[in-house]
C-alpha positions as CSV (number, residue, x, y, z in Angstrom):
1,X,5.4,-63.9,8.3
2,X,6.1,-66.8,6.0
3,X,3.9,-69.9,6.3
4,X,6.6,-72.3,5.3
5,X,8.3,-74.4,8.0
6,X,11.5,-72.9,9.3
7,X,13.4,-75.9,7.9
8,X,12.3,-75.0,4.4
9,X,13.7,-71.6,4.7
10,X,17.0,-73.1,5.9
11,X,17.1,-75.5,3.0
12,X,16.7,-72.4,0.7
13,X,20.1,-71.2,1.7
14,X,22.0,-74.0,-0.2
15,X,19.8,-73.3,-3.2
16,X,20.7,-69.6,-3.2
17,X,24.3,-70.5,-2.8
18,X,24.0,-72.8,-5.8
19,X,22.6,-69.9,-7.9
20,X,25.3,-67.6,-6.7
21,X,28.0,-70.1,-7.5
22,X,26.6,-70.7,-11.0
23,X,26.5,-66.9,-11.7
24,X,30.0,-66.5,-10.3
25,X,31.2,-69.3,-12.6
26,X,29.7,-67.5,-15.6
27,X,31.3,-64.2,-14.5
28,X,34.7,-65.9,-14.5
29,X,34.4,-66.7,-18.1
30,X,33.3,-63.2,-19.1
31,X,35.4,-61.6,-21.8
32,X,38.0,-59.0,-20.9
33,X,37.3,-55.8,-22.8
34,X,40.1,-53.5,-23.8
35,X,41.0,-51.6,-27.0
36,X,43.9,-52.7,-29.2
37,X,46.8,-50.4,-29.9
38,X,45.1,-48.9,-33.0
39,X,41.8,-48.5,-31.3
40,X,43.4,-46.9,-28.3
41,X,45.2,-44.4,-30.5
42,X,42.0,-43.5,-32.3
43,X,40.2,-43.2,-29.0
44,X,42.8,-40.9,-27.4
45,X,42.7,-38.7,-30.5
46,X,39.0,-38.2,-30.2
47,X,37.3,-35.4,-28.3
48,X,37.1,-33.2,-26.4
49,X,33.5,-32.1,-26.8
50,X,33.1,-29.1,-29.1
51,X,30.2,-26.7,-29.7
52,X,28.5,-27.5,-33.0
53,X,26.5,-24.6,-34.3
54,X,23.4,-25.2,-36.3
55,X,24.3,-22.9,-39.2
56,X,21.0,-23.3,-41.0
57,X,19.0,-22.3,-37.9
58,X,21.3,-19.2,-37.6
59,X,20.7,-18.3,-41.3
60,X,17.0,-18.8,-41.0
61,X,16.7,-16.5,-38.0
62,X,18.7,-13.6,-39.5
63,X,16.6,-10.6,-40.5
64,X,17.3,-9.1,-44.0
65,X,18.8,-5.6,-43.9
66,X,16.1,-3.1,-43.4
67,X,15.5,0.2,-45.2
68,X,17.8,2.9,-44.2
69,X,16.1,5.5,-42.0
70,X,17.5,8.9,-41.4
71,X,18.8,9.6,-37.9
72,X,20.1,12.8,-36.1
73,X,23.6,13.6,-37.3
74,X,23.2,12.3,-40.8
75,X,24.5,14.5,-43.6
76,X,22.0,14.6,-46.5
77,X,22.4,15.7,-50.1
78,X,19.2,17.2,-51.4
79,X,18.9,17.8,-55.2
80,X,16.1,20.3,-55.9
81,X,14.9,22.0,-59.1
82,X,15.9,25.7,-59.7
83,X,12.4,26.7,-58.8
84,X,13.2,25.9,-55.2
85,X,16.6,27.6,-55.1
86,X,17.0,30.9,-53.3
87,X,19.4,32.0,-56.0
88,X,20.4,30.8,-59.4
89,X,23.7,31.5,-61.1
90,X,23.0,33.8,-64.0
91,X,23.8,32.5,-67.4
92,X,24.2,28.9,-66.4
93,X,21.4,26.5,-67.4
94,X,20.7,24.3,-64.4
95,X,18.1,21.6,-64.0
96,X,18.7,21.0,-60.3
97,X,20.8,22.3,-57.4
98,X,22.5,20.4,-54.6
99,X,21.8,21.4,-51.0
100,X,23.7,19.8,-48.1
101,X,21.8,19.5,-44.8
102,X,22.8,18.0,-41.5
103,X,20.0,16.4,-39.5
104,X,19.7,18.2,-36.2
105,X,19.4,16.4,-32.8
106,X,15.7,17.3,-33.0
107,X,15.6,15.3,-36.3
108,X,15.0,18.2,-38.7
109,X,16.8,19.8,-41.7
110,X,16.6,23.2,-43.4
111,X,15.5,23.0,-47.1
112,X,15.4,25.9,-49.5
113,X,11.8,27.2,-49.9
114,X,10.5,24.2,-47.8
115,X,12.1,25.5,-44.6
116,X,12.4,23.3,-41.5
117,X,11.4,19.8,-42.2
118,X,11.2,16.8,-39.8
119,X,13.0,13.8,-41.4
120,X,14.3,11.6,-38.5
121,X,13.0,8.1,-38.8
122,X,12.1,8.4,-42.5
123,X,13.6,6.6,-45.5
124,X,15.2,8.8,-48.2
125,X,12.1,8.3,-50.4
126,X,9.8,9.5,-47.6
127,X,12.1,12.5,-47.1
128,X,11.7,13.3,-50.8
129,X,7.9,13.1,-50.6
130,X,7.8,15.2,-47.4
131,X,9.8,18.0,-48.9
132,X,7.7,18.0,-52.1
133,X,4.5,18.0,-50.0
134,X,5.7,21.2,-48.2
135,X,6.0,23.2,-51.3
136,X,3.3,21.8,-53.6
137,X,0.7,23.1,-54.3
138,X,1.0,25.8,-51.8
139,X,4.2,27.4,-53.1
140,X,4.8,25.8,-56.5
141,X,2.3,25.1,-59.3
142,X,4.0,21.8,-60.2
143,X,5.2,19.1,-58.0
144,X,9.0,19.3,-57.8
145,X,11.3,16.3,-58.5
146,X,13.5,15.9,-55.5
147,X,16.3,13.5,-55.0
148,X,17.8,12.8,-51.5
149,X,20.8,10.7,-50.7
150,X,22.9,10.1,-47.5
151,X,26.3,11.7,-47.9
152,X,27.5,10.7,-44.4
153,X,25.6,8.3,-42.2
154,X,25.7,8.5,-38.4
155,X,27.1,5.4,-36.9
156,X,25.9,3.9,-33.6
157,X,28.4,2.3,-31.3
158,X,27.9,-1.3,-30.1
159,X,30.3,-2.9,-27.6
160,X,30.8,-6.7,-28.1
161,X,33.1,-8.9,-25.9
162,X,33.6,-12.5,-25.2
163,X,33.8,-15.4,-27.6
164,X,33.9,-13.4,-30.8
165,X,36.7,-12.9,-33.4
166,X,37.2,-9.2,-32.8
167,X,36.0,-7.9,-29.4
168,X,35.6,-4.2,-28.9
169,X,33.5,-1.2,-30.0
170,X,31.9,-1.6,-33.5
171,X,30.0,1.1,-35.3
172,X,26.9,0.3,-37.3
173,X,24.5,2.2,-39.5
174,X,20.8,2.4,-38.6
175,X,19.9,-0.2,-41.2
176,X,22.5,-2.5,-39.7
177,X,21.3,-2.3,-36.1
178,X,20.6,-6.0,-35.5
179,X,22.2,-8.6,-33.4
180,X,23.4,-10.7,-36.4
181,X,25.0,-7.6,-38.0
182,X,26.7,-6.8,-34.8
183,X,28.1,-10.3,-34.4
184,X,29.3,-10.2,-38.1
185,X,31.0,-6.9,-37.5
186,X,32.8,-8.5,-34.5
187,X,34.2,-11.3,-36.6
188,X,31.6,-13.8,-35.8
189,X,31.3,-16.3,-32.9
190,X,34.4,-18.4,-32.1
191,X,33.9,-22.1,-32.6
192,X,36.0,-25.2,-32.1
193,X,38.4,-26.3,-29.4
194,X,39.2,-23.4,-27.0
195,X,36.2,-21.3,-28.2
196,X,32.6,-21.5,-28.7
197,X,29.7,-19.8,-26.9
198,X,26.5,-20.9,-25.3
199,X,24.5,-17.7,-24.9
200,X,24.4,-14.0,-25.7
201,X,23.4,-11.3,-23.2
202,X,22.4,-7.9,-24.5
203,X,22.6,-5.0,-22.1
204,X,20.6,-2.0,-23.3
205,X,21.4,1.5,-22.1
206,X,19.0,3.2,-19.8
207,X,16.9,0.0,-19.3
208,X,15.8,-0.8,-15.8
209,X,14.2,-4.2,-16.7
210,X,17.5,-6.1,-16.9
211,X,19.4,-7.6,-19.8
212,X,18.0,-9.7,-22.6
213,X,19.4,-13.2,-22.9
214,X,19.5,-15.0,-26.3
215,X,20.4,-18.7,-26.6
216,X,22.7,-19.7,-29.5
217,X,21.7,-22.3,-32.1
218,X,23.9,-25.0,-30.8
219,X,23.2,-28.6,-31.6
220,X,22.2,-30.5,-28.5
221,X,21.0,-27.4,-26.7
222,X,17.2,-27.0,-27.0
223,X,17.2,-23.2,-26.9
224,X,15.7,-20.8,-29.5
225,X,17.8,-18.2,-31.3
226,X,16.3,-15.0,-32.7
227,X,17.8,-11.9,-34.4
228,X,16.8,-8.9,-32.3
229,X,16.9,-5.2,-33.4
230,X,19.3,-2.9,-31.6
231,X,19.1,0.8,-30.8
232,X,22.7,1.7,-30.4
233,X,24.8,1.9,-27.3
234,X,24.2,-1.8,-26.3
235,X,26.8,-4.0,-24.6
236,X,26.7,-7.5,-26.0
237,X,28.4,-10.3,-24.1
238,X,28.9,-13.5,-26.0
239,X,29.5,-16.0,-23.2
240,X,32.1,-18.6,-23.7
241,X,31.0,-22.2,-23.8
242,X,33.4,-24.1,-21.7
243,X,32.2,-27.6,-21.2
244,X,35.0,-28.6,-18.9
245,X,33.1,-31.4,-17.3
246,X,32.6,-35.2,-17.5
247,X,29.8,-37.5,-16.5
248,X,29.9,-40.7,-14.5
249,X,27.0,-43.2,-14.6
250,X,26.2,-46.7,-13.4
251,X,27.7,-48.6,-10.4
252,X,29.3,-45.7,-8.6
253,X,28.5,-44.0,-5.3
254,X,27.3,-40.8,-6.9
255,X,26.2,-40.4,-10.5
256,X,26.2,-37.1,-12.4
257,X,28.3,-34.5,-14.1
258,X,31.5,-33.3,-12.5
259,X,33.8,-30.3,-13.4
260,X,37.4,-30.8,-14.5
261,X,39.5,-28.4,-12.4
262,X,41.2,-25.7,-14.6
263,X,44.7,-26.6,-15.7
264,X,44.4,-30.1,-14.2
265,X,44.3,-33.5,-15.8
266,X,42.3,-36.4,-14.4
267,X,42.8,-40.0,-15.4
268,X,40.1,-42.7,-15.5
269,X,40.6,-43.9,-11.9
270,X,40.7,-40.3,-10.5
271,X,37.5,-39.4,-12.4
272,X,35.7,-42.4,-10.8
273,X,37.0,-41.4,-7.4
274,X,35.6,-37.9,-7.9
275,X,32.2,-39.6,-8.3
276,X,32.6,-41.4,-5.0
277,X,34.3,-44.6,-6.3
278,X,32.8,-47.9,-7.5
279,X,29.9,-49.5,-5.8
280,X,31.6,-51.5,-3.0
281,X,29.2,-54.4,-3.2
282,X,29.0,-54.8,-6.9
283,X,32.7,-54.0,-7.3
284,X,32.6,-53.5,-11.1
285,X,35.7,-54.6,-12.9
286,X,35.3,-52.5,-16.0
287,X,34.6,-48.9,-16.9
288,X,33.6,-47.7,-20.4
289,X,34.4,-44.2,-21.7
290,X,32.2,-42.8,-24.5
291,X,33.8,-40.1,-26.5
292,X,33.0,-38.4,-29.9
293,X,35.3,-38.6,-32.9
294,X,34.7,-35.3,-34.6
295,X,36.3,-36.4,-37.8
296,X,33.8,-39.2,-38.4
297,X,31.0,-38.1,-36.1
298,X,31.0,-41.5,-34.4
299,X,30.7,-42.0,-30.7
300,X,33.6,-44.2,-29.7
301,X,33.4,-46.5,-26.7
302,X,36.5,-48.0,-25.0
303,X,36.3,-50.3,-22.0
304,X,39.1,-50.5,-19.5
305,X,39.7,-52.8,-16.6
306,X,39.8,-51.0,-13.3
307,X,40.9,-53.9,-11.1
308,X,44.0,-56.0,-10.9
309,X,47.1,-55.6,-13.1
310,X,45.2,-53.8,-15.8
311,X,45.0,-50.7,-13.5
312,X,48.2,-49.5,-15.2
313,X,46.3,-48.8,-18.4
314,X,43.4,-47.1,-16.6
315,X,45.8,-44.8,-14.9
316,X,47.2,-43.6,-18.3
317,X,43.8,-42.7,-19.8
318,X,43.2,-39.0,-19.5
319,X,39.6,-37.8,-19.2
320,X,38.5,-35.1,-21.6
321,X,35.7,-32.6,-21.4
322,X,32.4,-34.2,-22.5
323,X,33.5,-37.8,-21.7
324,X,30.8,-40.1,-20.3
325,X,32.1,-42.9,-18.0
326,X,29.8,-45.9,-17.4
327,X,30.4,-48.6,-14.8
328,X,28.0,-51.2,-16.1
329,X,26.8,-54.5,-14.8
330,X,28.6,-57.8,-15.6
331,X,27.6,-61.3,-14.5
332,X,30.0,-60.9,-11.6
333,X,28.4,-57.6,-10.4
334,X,24.9,-59.1,-10.7
335,X,26.1,-62.1,-8.7
336,X,27.5,-59.9,-5.9
337,X,24.5,-57.6,-5.8
338,X,22.2,-60.6,-5.8
339,X,24.1,-62.4,-3.1
340,X,24.2,-59.3,-0.9
341,X,20.4,-58.9,-1.1
342,X,19.8,-62.6,-0.5
343,X,21.9,-62.9,2.6
344,X,20.6,-59.6,3.9
345,X,17.1,-61.0,3.5
346,X,18.0,-64.3,5.1
347,X,19.8,-62.7,8.0
348,X,16.9,-60.3,8.5
349,X,14.6,-63.3,8.7
350,X,16.6,-65.5,11.1
351,X,17.9,-62.7,13.3
352,X,14.9,-60.4,13.6
353,X,15.4,-58.4,16.9
354,X,12.8,-59.3,19.6
355,X,12.0,-62.6,18.0
356,X,12.9,-66.1,19.3
357,X,15.3,-67.3,16.6
358,X,15.9,-70.8,17.9
């Protein structure tokens, strides 16, 4: 309970009114903000928000192509010396013979003199060494010179859909089985207005532990990106990044981000209404929209009156995805909030229930 005489509290009311009146007078002289014709045209041309990929982060994360390893189904050409051939054409000098071998589903091939040889998962150099090891020194007195090459590589199917240039089934060699190579084969990730992506989901065949989710290197989204190896048979979903939302802050009933309904356009007043409308006590007269100009990289800010005759302009301003709307304080809003709190306090003191207020 205040120790001041009750008359002192009553005398404080005129003092508060004087302060309120002074602030109100200052608010009346506050400048009116609105863009000129040139500024409004530039503002309307800016936006909507677009995904901006951090290309350097993507490049840094890409794994270099690996060494090709033999897989079942590959057709190999094996050049062996005549000493390993089962037959030599009489009268024709030959330094080597070509032998074609298809890698079986068990991962093996048949090689003259060397017989059945496991080659799946080996590089061509390792296949050459393995064949030579099987015949030297047990069967040949000199280590043979063997050359192996891939005549026909088996391709693994990867299905990619979503925000890519060419969705569908793409076939990759074993040394191309990485996420970055699959995205490249699908024409890359779509960017710009109407495109973009915010994450990648990889579904692996026969895995019961759920899909793997990879964030994209998009500026403003603090998510890591890494280039993962693939096995073949994966389904890759490049999820579209559709930022169809706007944000309202400041003197409104409800602050936050709000979706823009599909195929619907909201103007400035409608967007504020979606956020619950202006604070009824402060009654802000202005609303500022922040929007990015992608040609210059600037954040443009245009302030519009949302009361009185200037409402006609506010009604014509469409809200774009990514817009941030702020209903900030002015001298007038501070005055009204201050006055509301002062009178609430005074009324609470003089008319406290259960207290003799004479």
